[in-house]
C-alpha positions, 0 to 999 in steps of 0.5 A: 101382629103374632100369627095362628096357624087355623088348626093343624094343616091350613095356612097362617094368619094375624092374630085378629082378621078383617071381615070386609062384609060391613064395607059394603053391605049388611049394615046400610050402605057402607062407605064409598070404594075407595074408602073401603080399600084403603081400609083394607090397606090400612089394616094391612099396615097395622099387621091384619093379614087375613081377610073375608069376604064371599061372592054374595056381600053385594054380590061381588063388589066386596071380592072386587074390592077386596082384590084390588086393595090387597093387590100390592101385597097379594102373596102378603095375606091370606083371603078367604071368600065363600060359596052357596047362594044360586046366583049370588044373592042369600034370598035365592036359596041355597046352590051348592051343586058341583058345577056351581062351586066350580064357578064360583070359584073361576069369577071369584079368581077375577074378581079378587085378582087373583090365582088361587083362594087360599081358603074356600068356605062352603057359605051355609050348608045346602040341604040338597046336595050331600057334603062329601059331594061338596067337599070333592068338589073342593078337592079338585079345585085344591088339585087343579091348584085353584083352591087353598085351603077348604072351608065350611060355614055354621055347619053343624058337627057332624056335618064337619066331620062327613066332609073333612073325611073327603077334604081336609077342613081348615076351618069353620066360621059361624058366630060366636062371642060372649053373646052366643055361645052355641059353638062351645057345646058341638062345634068346639069340640069337634073342631078340637077332635079334628085339628080343625080352625075356628073363626069367629063372625060377629065376634062385638055381637055385630057392635052390640058387644062395644057397648055403643048401641043402647035400647035407643040405637035405630037402624036403617033397612038396609041394616040387618039388624032391624030385622033381628030379633036381638035387636029389638029395643025390649032385647037390648035393654034386656042385654044391656047387663052383658055390655055392663059388665063388659064395662067394670073389666075392662075399666080394670084393665085400661081397655075397652068393652071391644077390645075385653070381648075380642081377648075373652075368644082369643084366650078361647083356644090358641086356634080361633082367629076372630075376624071384626070388620068395621068401616071406621080407622079409629076402632080398627084400631081400638080392635087391635089393640085385643091382640096385646090383651091378655087376660088374667085366669082370674079376669076370666073366671070372673067372666065366666061367672058372672054370663052364667048369671046373665040370661042372653035375651032375642033370637039372632037369627029372624026365623027364615033366617035361621032355618039356615043353619045346619044343625 
């Protein structure tokens, strides 16, 4: 697989990364530990060198899985992990105090079985800690050799600029896909201006853009989508037009809707690296096929024109989680 650099000074990574969260967190019970390790290694064998995890996924167990999985090829992969929640539990609220950041770094290094974190994101912006203090704490970790690059997740353009002035931001990770394009307004222009890479999470709309989910879909109580307004039956029914559009374009390119959705992201900027996740090998191989799908100017124009006429229904977060997103 070809590689891309995250921004002007970030790490060189595979064109598509692998989001590890769903292996054991967020979308139900996940899969057995050894199967999760096998999935990560299967992704590496197929060219993926960029793996995304966080202390909050579990908490802690996802990092342990990633650490064990990549140990045999540690020097050939880039590991991203995150800090920012009290005790690593999102429901407990934010905690990006410098002393907490340092403690998370040391604990993550042990769980990941490594001596450095390649990309260390603030998982969510903490309104109680100035971003300058956060960036300063990460800068100290960089100077100590424990962290190589600093990242932000779901941060607004102003926050990115303030953090970047203290410690260069290598990458910003936020939700971005054909059905969530808000980063195009301010965040992507800021990344372009500052030379910061961009890492879309949920690039397939939490599975919706694959065409495998319809209005009859049901989600377990431990599946995050069960509380997301955008996954209500009414919203799924209203948003079907977007999946139908992808299906028509995919048919003409001998591809799948998921591949078209990922290829669309890859065509936006050369410093964008999506991180789709899956627990199934066929879906992994399907997703990675998007790296070889080059959409033509006409394809992209047709998608953009059609998107302009489609209104996406439903909020992407329930109200209590929407408050955690920086503006």
